[in-house]
C-alpha positions in Angstrom: 4.4 -8.2 30.7 5.7 -7.5 27.2 3.2 -6.1 24.7 3.9 -5.4 21.0 1.8 -2.6 19.6 1.7 -2.9 15.8 -1.2 -1.0 14.2 -1.5 0.1 10.6 -2.8 3.6 9.9 -6.5 4.5 10.5 -7.0 6.2 7.2 -8.0 9.8 7.3 -8.0 9.7 11.1 -4.5 8.9 12.4 -1.1 7.6 11.3 0.1 4.2 12.4 2.6 6.0 14.8 -0.2 8.0 16.4 -2.4 4.9 16.6 0.4 3.0 18.4 0.9 5.8 20.9 -2.8 5.9 21.6 -2.9 2.2 22.3 0.1 2.5 24.6 -1.5 5.4 26.5 -4.7 3.4 27.1 -2.8 0.3 28.3 -0.5 2.3 30.5 -3.5 3.5 32.5 -3.9 -0.2 33.7 -0.5 -1.6 33.2 2.0 1.2 33.8 5.0 -1.1 34.3 4.5 -3.3 31.2 7.1 -3.3 28.5 5.7 -1.8 25.3 7.3 -2.4 21.9 6.0 0.1 19.4 6.1 -1.2 15.8 3.7 0.8 13.6 3.3 -1.0 10.3 2.1 -0.6 6.8 1.3 -3.0 3.9 2.8 -1.1 1.0 0.3 1.8 1.0 0.2 5.0 3.0 2.7 5.0 5.9 5.1 2.5 4.4 7.8 5.1 3.9 7.5 6.5 7.4 7.5 3.0 8.9 10.7 1.9 7.2 12.4 5.3 7.7 11.7 4.9 11.5 12.9 1.3 11.5 16.2 1.8 9.6 17.0 5.5 10.5 16.5 6.6 6.9 15.7 10.1 5.6 13.0 11.7 3.5 14.0 12.9 0.0 11.6 15.6 -1.3 11.1 15.8 -5.1 8.8 17.9 -7.2 7.0 15.6 -9.7 3.9 15.4 -11.8 0.7 14.6 -10.0 -1.9 12.3 -11.7 -3.2 15.2 -13.8 0.3 16.4 -14.8 0.5 19.3 -12.4 3.5 19.8 -10.2 3.4 18.4 -6.6 5.9 18.1 -3.9 6.4 14.4 -3.0 9.0 12.4 -1.1 10.4 9.0 -0.8 12.6 7.3 1.8 16.3 6.7 1.4 17.8 3.9 3.6 21.4 4.7 3.0 23.0 1.8 4.8 21.1 -0.7 2.7 21.2 1.4 -0.5 17.4 1.1 -0.6 14.7 3.6 -1.6 11.2 3.2 -0.3 8.6 4.8 -2.7 4.9 5.1 -2.1 3.0 5.5 -5.4 0.4 7.5 -3.6 2.9 10.3 -3.0 3.0 11.1 -6.7 0.0 9.4 -8.3 -2.4 9.1 -5.4 -6.1 9.4 -5.4 -6.0 11.9 -2.6 -4.1 14.3 -4.9 -7.1 14.6 -7.2 -10.2 16.6 -6.1 -13.3 14.4 -6.1 -14.9 16.4 -9.0 -11.8 15.7 -11.2 -11.3 12.0 -10.5 -11.3 10.4 -13.9 -8.9 7.5 -14.8 -9.1 8.4 -18.5 -7.2 11.6 -17.6 -4.8 10.5 -14.9 -1.5 8.7 -15.2 1.5 7.4 -13.2 4.2 9.6 -14.7 5.1 11.1 -11.3 5.8 7.7 -9.8 8.4 7.1 -12.6 10.0 10.4 -11.7 10.4 9.3 -8.1 12.0 6.1 -9.3 14.4 8.0 -11.6 15.4 10.3 -8.7 16.1 7.3 -6.5 18.2 5.7 -9.2 20.3 8.9 -9.3 21.0 8.4 -5.6 22.7 5.1 -6.5 20.2 2.8 -4.8 20.5 -0.9 -5.5 17.0 -1.8 -4.3 13.6 -0.1 -4.5 10.6 -1.0 -2.4 7.6 0.2 -4.4 4.4 0.6 -2.4 1.5 0.8 -4.9 -1.6 1.4 -2.7 -3.9 4.3 -3.1 -3.4 5.2 -6.7 -5.6 7.5 -8.8 -4.7 5.7 -12.1 -5.7 2.8 -14.3 -3.0 3.4 -16.9 -1.2 0.0 -16.7 1.9 1.8 -15.5 2.4 3.4 -18.9 3.1 6.9 -17.4 5.7 5.5 -15.0 7.4 3.8 -18.0 7.4 7.0 -20.0 9.2 8.8 -17.2 11.9 6.0 -17.2 12.5 6.3 -21.0 10.0 3.9 -22.6 8.4 5.4 -25.8 4.9 4.6 -27.0 3.6 5.0 -30.5 0.2 4.9 -32.1 -0.8 2.9 -35.2 0.6 5.7 -37.4 3.9 5.5 -35.6 3.3 8.9 -34.0 5.0 9.3 -30.6 2.3 9.5 -27.9 2.5 12.2 -25.3 3.1 11.8 -21.5 -0.1 13.4 -20.2 -3.4 11.6 -19.5 -4.2 8.0 -20.1 -2.9 6.8 -23.6 -3.6 3.1 -23.2 -6.2 2.8 -26.0 -3.8 4.5 -28.5 -0.8 2.4 -28.0 0.2 0.2 -31.0 4.0 0.0 -30.6 6.4 0.0 -27.6 10.1 1.1 -27.8 12.3 0.2 -24.8 15.6 1.2 -26.3 15.8 4.3 -24.1 14.7 2.5 -20.9 16.9 3.8 -18.0 20.0 1.5 -18.0 20.4 1.9 -14.2 17.3 -0.2 -13.7 19.3 -3.3 -14.7 21.5 -2.8 -11.5 18.5 -2.3 -9.2 16.2 -4.8 -7.6 12.6 -3.7 -7.4 10.2 -5.3 -4.8 6.6 -4.4 -5.5 4.7 -4.2 -2.2 1.2 -5.5 -3.1 -1.7 -6.5 -0.9 -4.3 -7.7 -3.5 -4.4 -10.6 -5.8 -6.6 -9.2 -8.6 -5.4 -9.8 -12.2 -4.8 -7.1 -14.8 -8.0 -7.7 -16.8 -11.5 -9.3 -16.7 -14.3 -9.1 -14.2 -11.9 -9.1 -11.2 -9.3 -7.0 -13.0 -8.0 -3.5 -12.4 -10.6 -1.6 -14.4 -13.6 -3.5 -13.2 -12.8 -3.6 -9.5 -10.8 -0.5 -8.9 -11.8 1.8 -11.7 -15.1 2.9 -10.1 -13.3 3.9 -7.0 -11.2 6.3 -9.1 -14.1 7.9 -10.9 -14.7 5.5 -13.8 -18.2 5.1 -15.3 -19.3 1.7 -16.7 -18.3 2.9 -20.2 -14.9 3.9 -19.0 -14.4 0.6 -17.3 -15.0 -1.2 -20.6 -12.7 1.1 -22.5 -9.9 0.8 -19.8 -10.2 -3.0 -19.7 -9.9 -3.1 -23.5 -6.8 -0.8 -23.3 -5.2 -3.0 -20.6 -5.8 -6.1 -22.8 -4.2 -4.4 -25.7 -1.3 -3.3 -23.6 -0.8 -6.8 -22.2 -0.8 -8.2 -25.8 2.0 -5.8 -26.7 4.0 -6.7 -23.6 3.6 -10.4 -24.5 5.0 -9.8 -28.0 7.9 -8.0 -26.3 8.7 -10.3 -23.5 7.1 -13.6 -24.4 5.0 -13.6 -21.2 1.3 -13.1 -20.9 0.7 -10.9 -17.8 -3.1 -10.6 -18.1 -3.8 -12.9 -15.2 -0.7 -12.4 -13.0 -1.9 -12.5 -9.4 -1.7 -8.9 -8.1 -1.1 -7.6 -11.6 -4.3 -5.5 -11.4 -3.0 -3.6 -8.3 -2.8 0.2 -8.6 -4.2 0.4 -12.1 -1.9 -2.3 -13.5 1.4 -0.6 -12.6 2.5 -3.9 -11.1 2.4 -5.5 -14.5 4.5 -2.7 -16.0 7.1 -3.0 -13.3 7.2 -6.8 -13.5 7.4 -7.0 -17.3 9.9 -4.2 -18.1 11.6 -3.2 -14.8 12.3 -6.7 -13.5 10.0 -6.1 -10.5 8.9 -8.9 -8.2 5.5 -8.8 -6.5 5.6 -9.4 -2.8 3.4 -9.1 0.2 3.6 -5.6 1.5 3.3 -6.5 5.1 6.0 -9.2 4.8 8.4 -6.6 3.4 7.7 -4.3 6.2 7.9 -6.9 8.9 11.2 -8.1 7.6 12.6 -4.5 7.7 11.3 -4.1 11.2 12.8 -7.4 12.3 9.4 -8.0 13.7 9.7 -11.7 14.4 12.7 -11.3 16.8 10.4 -9.5 19.3 7.8 -12.4 19.4 9.4 -15.3 21.3 9.1 -13.6 24.7 6.0 -11.4 24.0 2.8 -11.9 26.0 0.4 -10.0 23.6 0.2 -8.3 20.3 -2.2 -5.5 19.5 -3.0 -4.8 15.9 -5.4 -2.3 14.3 -6.6 -0.3 11.3 -9.5 1.8 10.3 -11.7 -0.9 8.9 -11.6 -4.7 9.2 -13.7 -7.1 7.1 -13.4 -10.0 4.8 -10.7 -8.2 2.8 -8.5 -8.0 5.8 -8.5 -11.7 5.9 -7.4 -11.6 2.3 -3.9 -10.4 3.0 -3.7 -7.0 4.6 -1.3 -5.9 7.3 -3.2 -7.2 10.4 -3.4 -10.7 8.9 0.3 -10.9 8.2 1.1 -9.9 11.8 -1.5 -12.3 13.2 -0.1 -15.3 11.3 3.4 -14.5 12.4 2.3 -14.2 16.0 0.3 -17.5 15.8 3.6 -19.2 14.8 4.9 -18.2 18.2 1.6 -18.8 20.0 1.3 -15.2 21.0 -2.4 -14.0 21.4 -3.5 -11.1 19.1 -6.1 -8.5 19.8 -7.4 -6.3 17.0 -8.8 -2.8 17.4 -10.7 -1.2 14.5 -12.9 1.7 13.6 -15.4 -0.4 11.7 -16.1 -4.2 11.7 -17.5 -5.3 8.4 -18.8 -8.5 6.8 -16.4 -11.4 7.0 -14.4 -10.2 10.0 -15.0 -13.5 11.8 -12.6 -15.0 9.4 -9.8 -13.4 11.3 -10.3 -15.7 14.2 -9.1 -18.6 12.0 -5.9 -16.6 11.1 -4.6 -16.1 14.6 -6.7 -13.1 15.9 -8.0 -13.9 19.4 -10.5 -11.1 19.6 -11.7 -8.1 17.6 -13.1 -4.8 19.0 -14.6 -1.7 17.4 -13.4 1.5 18.9 -16.6 3.5 18.2 -18.4 4.2 21.5 -21.6 5.6 19.9 -23.4 6.4 16.7 -21.8 9.5 15.1 -21.1 11.1 11.7 -18.0 10.0 9.8 -16.3 13.3 10.3 -16.8 13.1 14.1 -15.5 9.5 14.2 -12.4 10.4 12.2 -11.7 13.4 14.4 -12.1 11.5 17.6 -10.2 8.4 16.4 -7.1 8.8 18.7 -9.3 9.4 21.8 -11.6 6.5 21.0 -8.7 4.2 20.4 -7.0 5.1 23.6 -10.3 4.5 25.6 -11.0 1.2 23.9 -7.4 0.1 24.6 -7.8 1.0 28.2 -11.1 -1.0 28.5 -9.4 -4.0 26.9 -6.6 -3.7 29.4 -9.1 -3.6 32.2 -10.7 -6.8 31.0 -7.3 -8.5 30.7 -6.4 -7.3 34.3 -9.7 -8.6 35.6 -9.1 -12.0 34.0 -5.8 -12.3 35.9 -7.8 -12.3 39.2 -10.7 -14.6 38.3 
């Protein structure tokens, strides 16, 4: 029996790699002689760099950059030398987890550090950048990133705006004359797993702003700033990016990358599965195990488990999903190729306890699933 183990990370509990090993341990208690193919995945957010470094024997490049509040932080990106590709997670430099809860305020944060990571990768001579934009602390439209790459922003009095904090509402003019010329020789794929537009009731500020510390008043101001920024981009490029699908991801950085860096939005999980050569393992597989910390209606909207399930369904391979929490709308996964879904929580517990015991609970649940499968073979 050949079983593909392909979980995403269980956020704040275990990495995708640890989750994969926990599932394998559980199954081996029942099927010790099965062939296990460990393919931990990510969808552009946390774990994307590690997944692709492992898949293509890359290396981590450490860089000191500005965090969302402008303070120095040690971040890293992945360098896949053979393919001249850099894999960058925005969360490394501009992530929400870098900002203490009491200081989370998207009026004060920006994406400058992400631009610094891109600039460092360009200095390595890369010809392709995979930019994972999940988990950001910002709603700055990618302005900070652009500043780090040479774009200058001016207010209505033609005064140069600084590179700290969120300057969206002050921008009246954009100067791209100093934009890093190396970008013209580099293809940028933006790994995105949401379809929200830049502005409006489903836009970046309205949907994601509150998660990053925005009050209702801040949401309104940020949305106005993003609208103003989009109008300036339209004057510059001739394209209206306000309602680009996925343009609202990560505080609008997707729009900045698409408009001025030549970036192309793609499904994060599809980028990762391609790098892992995932499909080549499916024709003779008997089962695929997927998982992540929480599964609900959003999972069916395009996150990592769904991408794997759809690909497995193409090869008629059954898929079992293991998750910490099963939320509203999870039944929709059954229509997308997921055969069965199980929660790994054995009892009521505090969140901290559930996170701490994640690997143990996942292993035990995997073992019980394997026991049921084994029983089915003899019925």
